[in-house]
N, C-alpha and C positions, 0 to 999 in steps of 0.2 A: 504493500500500500504506500509506503513512504517513497519508494522509487517512482511509482505512478504519480504521486502528488508533486514531486519535484519536477518531473518531466512535464506534467500537465500545466502547472503554473508557469514554468519557464517558457512553455510554448505560447502562452498568452503575452508575456513580456519579460525582458530581463529584470532580475530582482537582486537586491542585496540579500544575503543569507538571513538577516534579521527579519526582513519583510517576508521572505519565503516561509520562515518558521511561523510567523504570525498568520499567514494565509492557511498553512497546513493545520495549525492549531484551531483556527476558525472552522475548518471543515471537519476535522476529526478529533480535536483536542479534548472535547468533553468525554469521548469514549477512550481514546488512546493518545494521551498527551505526548507530543514529540519533544524529546530532550536534545540538548546539544550533543550528548554522547551518542545519540542515534543519527541526528541530522548531519553532522560534519563528516563522520566516516562514510555515510551514504553519498554525500557530495564528492568526497575524494574518490570513491569508487567510480562514480559517473564521470568525473574528470579523467581518471586513468583509462576508462573505456572510450574516451573521446566523445562522450555524449553532451558534455557541457564544458564551457570555458569560463575563465575568470579574468576580469580586467579591472584596473583601478580607475575610479572617477573621483573628482574632488567631492569632499563631504560638505554637508551643510555648514559645518563648523570648520575647524582646521584639519581634522582627521580625514584622510582619504578613505573612500569606501570601496570594498571589493564587490563587484557586480557579477552575477552569474548569468550566462547566456546559453541558450540551447543551440547545439550545432545541428547540421543536417543529419548526422548520424543519430543524434538524440531524438530528433523529430521522427526519424524512421523507427527507432525503438519504441517511442510513445505510440505511434500508429499500430505497430505490431502488437503491443500490449493491449491496446484498445480493441483491435480486431480479434485477438486470440487471448482473452483473459484466462488466467489460471483458474482451476476449479474453485478454490476458496473465494475468489473475487465474484463468483457467481452464487455460491452457496451461503456464504457468510453475509448477513444483512448489512453490517457496517462496511465491509469491504465492497459490497455491491453499490452502496451509496457513494463511495469514493469513485468507483468506476463510472457511475452515472454523472458525477460532477464534471467529467472530462469527455464523456461519450459523444457529446455534440461536436467535438473537435474532429471526429471522423467525417469526412466529406460525403461518403457514399451512404445513403439511407439503407441500402441493402446490407451493408456491414453492420449498421446499428441494429437492424431488425434481427440479424443472426445472433447478436449478443443477447438481445431481449428475449428471443425465443429460447435460448439456453436457460435463462432464468425461469421462464415459464415452464419449461420441461422439468427443471429441478423442482419447482413447486408442485408439479403433478405427481411426484413420487410421494408415497405415503411416508409420513414422518411424525415424530413427536419428541418431546423432551423425556418421555417416560415410556418404558417398554415392559411387557410381561410376556414371558414365553416367546420372545422374539417378535411379538406383534406390537405396533404402536398403540398406546392408550389414548383415548379421546377424553375430552373434558367430562362427558357424561359418565365415564368410567372412574373418575377420581372421587375419593371420599374426602380428601384433604382440601379444604376451601381455597387455600393459597395455590396449591398445584392446579386445582380446577380453574382458578382465576388466571393463572399463567397461560393455560391452554386456551381459555376463552379469549384473552387478549391477543395471543398469537394467531388464533383463528380469524379474529376481526381484522388484524393487520394483514394477514395473508389474503383475505377477501379483497381488501382495498388495493393491495399490491397487484393482484391478478387483474382487477378491473383496469388499473392504470396501464399495465403491460399490454393487455388485449387492445385497449383503445389506442395506445401509442403505436403498436405494431400495425394496426389498421390504418392509422393516419400516415405513417411512414410508407406503408405499402402503396397507398393510393397516391401519395406524393411522388414516389419513385416511378409509378406507372404513368402518372399524368405529367411529370416533369421531364 
């Protein structure tokens, strides 16, 4: 997720690492706060891979600022990650939200639809937080009110997710055919 965030935000504009961290925290910080101990090694890995470069610009005060810029290779890597997200980016809700934050950067609606269809296919698989004898338990099966509540909330969220996915896939499909 961190790599996707770095590449996605730098594809929008060059950023100072501090500004990049603030944007990433705004997107996912409430769930997974990004620390300097995670951000700076990720930036170094992306620099070493040739996906981003760093240059110095005058700062607002006397201190110069290091600004990060996405390279052509970095943009290619971002597009690859958006077109072919890893399974956890499809199956984990928070990771999927990060993916959604940048999915609009894919220019081909057919690529966007393929990603959304993967999420929809994942949602079609039976699942639960709780299992008995290998079968997923439903809210009606739960005697514990809090576990039942968990499953009811998850069910309502899944229903809303599915409606949005189906509507967006239909819109993108009609736009791709009509455009």
